Each structure stands twice: as structure tokens, then as C-alpha cells.
N, C-alpha and C positions, 0 to 999 in steps of 0.2 A: 042847308041840309040836302037840297036837291043835288048839289055837286057831289057830296059823299055818296048819295044813292046811285048816281051815275057811275062813279068810280067803282063802287062795289059791283054793280051790274056788269060793267066792262070786264072785270077780272073773273067774275062768276061765270059769265058766258064763255070767256077764254078757256078757263080750266074745264068747263063742261064739254067743250068741243075738242079738247086736246086729245090726242091718241093715248091709248093705255100706257105705252112706254114712256110718254112724256110725263104723265102723272106719277108713274113709278120713279122717274128720275127726280122730280121735284120732292117726292117723299124722302128719297135718299139724301138729297142736298139738305133739306130742312133737318133731318135726323143728324147728319154729320155736323151741321152748324151748331145744333143744340149740344151735341156731345163735346165738340171742341170748346164751346163756351163753358160747360161744366168743368172740363178738365183744366182749362186755364184759370178759371175763377177759384176753384176749391183746392186744386192740387198745387198749382204754381204760385198762387197768390193768397196764402192762408192769412187770416186776420190776426197778425201778431199783436196789434195793439189790444184787441179784445182779450187775447189769451194772457198777455203779460201784465196788464194793468186793470185794476178793478173799477176805477171811476173815470168819468169823462175828464175830470180835472187832471188826473195823473196822465192820462193819454195826451191831453193838449200840452201839458208841461214837457212831456217827452218830445213831442213833435217840435215845439218851439226850440228846445235845447239842441236837437239835431239840426234844425235849420240854421241856428246860430253857429254851431260847430262847422257846418258845411260852408257857410258864408265866410267865416274866419279863415278856413283852409284855402278857399279860392282867393282871398285877398293876399295871403301870404305867398301863394304860388306866383301870382302876377307881379309882386313887388321884386322878386329875385330876378 
């Protein structure tokens, strides 16, 4: 527990003594990181399984079938 307290104190003191422009830059960096995460997660990777299937059983069956199809396609490609 003491180690965590020392780590927190280290960063707290570092940010406290940082110049104003440095704190503003960290706010911008954190805000950009959060926005990028939200964009990537919710826009580029929507939850198709949740939308297209009602139960966990249907979702798992779909995933298994897709993995089997992919595996079969990979083996037929390597045989030729």
C-alpha cells in the first residue's frame, strides 16, 4: 500500500509543479485519447452480434460457424 501511495505522490507532485502549458497539453492529450477510443469503439466496431442475434447461444453458434468456415477456407487454399 505504501508503494501505491508513493507512486500517487510522485505523479501528484509532478503535475502540481508542472507549468500551465504542460497541464493544458496533458488535458488535450487525454481528451484526444478518449475521443479516439469512443470513435473507434462505437463507430468503427459496432456490436454486430448483439444487434443480429437475440441470445448468447445464437451468438456463440454464429461465431463457431464462422471460425469453422474460415478454417476450412484456409486449408483449401494451402492445399492447392
